[in-house]
C-alpha positions in Angstrom: 92.0 125.2 168.1 95.5 123.8 167.4 98.1 125.9 165.5 99.4 124.3 162.3 102.9 124.2 163.8 101.8 122.3 166.9 100.2 119.5 164.9 102.5 116.5 164.7 103.5 115.8 161.1 103.9 112.2 160.2 105.4 110.6 157.1 105.7 107.0 156.1 107.9 105.6 153.3 107.6 102.0 152.3 109.7 100.4 149.5 109.0 96.8 148.5 111.6 94.9 146.5 112.9 98.2 145.1 109.8 98.1 142.8 106.8 99.5 144.7 107.1 102.8 146.7 104.4 104.2 148.9 104.9 107.6 150.6 102.5 109.5 152.9 102.7 113.1 153.8 103.1 114.3 150.2 101.9 117.8 149.5 102.5 117.9 145.7 104.3 116.5 142.7 107.0 118.9 141.5 108.4 116.9 138.5 107.5 113.6 137.0 109.8 111.8 134.5 110.4 108.1 133.9 113.9 108.4 135.5 113.3 111.1 138.2 110.3 112.1 140.4 110.5 115.2 142.7 107.9 115.6 145.5 107.2 118.2 148.1 106.3 116.6 151.5 105.6 117.7 155.0 109.4 117.4 155.8 110.7 119.0 152.6 111.6 117.7 149.2 112.0 114.1 148.1 113.8 113.0 145.0 113.3 109.5 143.6 115.6 108.3 140.8 115.5 105.1 138.9 114.2 103.6 135.6 110.6 103.2 134.3 109.2 105.2 137.2 105.4 105.6 137.1 103.0 107.4 139.4 100.2 104.9 140.1 98.2 107.0 142.6 98.1 110.4 144.2 95.5 110.7 146.9 95.1 114.4 148.0 92.6 113.4 150.8 95.2 111.5 152.8 98.4 112.9 151.1 99.7 109.5 149.9 101.3 108.5 146.6 102.2 105.2 145.1 105.1 104.8 142.6 106.2 101.7 140.7 109.4 101.1 138.7 113.1 100.4 139.5 113.9 102.6 142.4 117.7 103.3 142.7 117.7 106.4 144.9 115.5 108.2 147.5 117.0 111.5 148.6 115.6 113.9 151.1 116.0 117.6 150.6 115.5 120.1 153.4 112.7 122.5 152.5 114.2 125.7 154.0 117.5 125.7 152.0 117.2 127.6 148.7 120.1 125.9 147.0 119.1 124.6 143.5 117.8 121.0 143.7 120.1 119.4 141.2 123.1 120.8 143.0 122.0 119.0 146.1 121.4 115.8 144.3 124.8 115.6 142.6 127.1 116.8 145.4 
């Protein structure tokens, strides 16, 4: 039996025309607003900023999510640092 730490984590992020975003390796949605979406993933936090952001699909079976809207920012946040999320975003 493999230990969870030895299993290779994989994450794929695909952005098409800054309008359609697909992300694998998503554990949960932390916050969902039309201009800001915060996710927890296998490699830490992900912040997506833009306009008219909409969550189209969250598949818990294969840990994928699809988002549409005008994507202006994708920021990766390390999971182990306990610094407040908004302080990291606006440094």
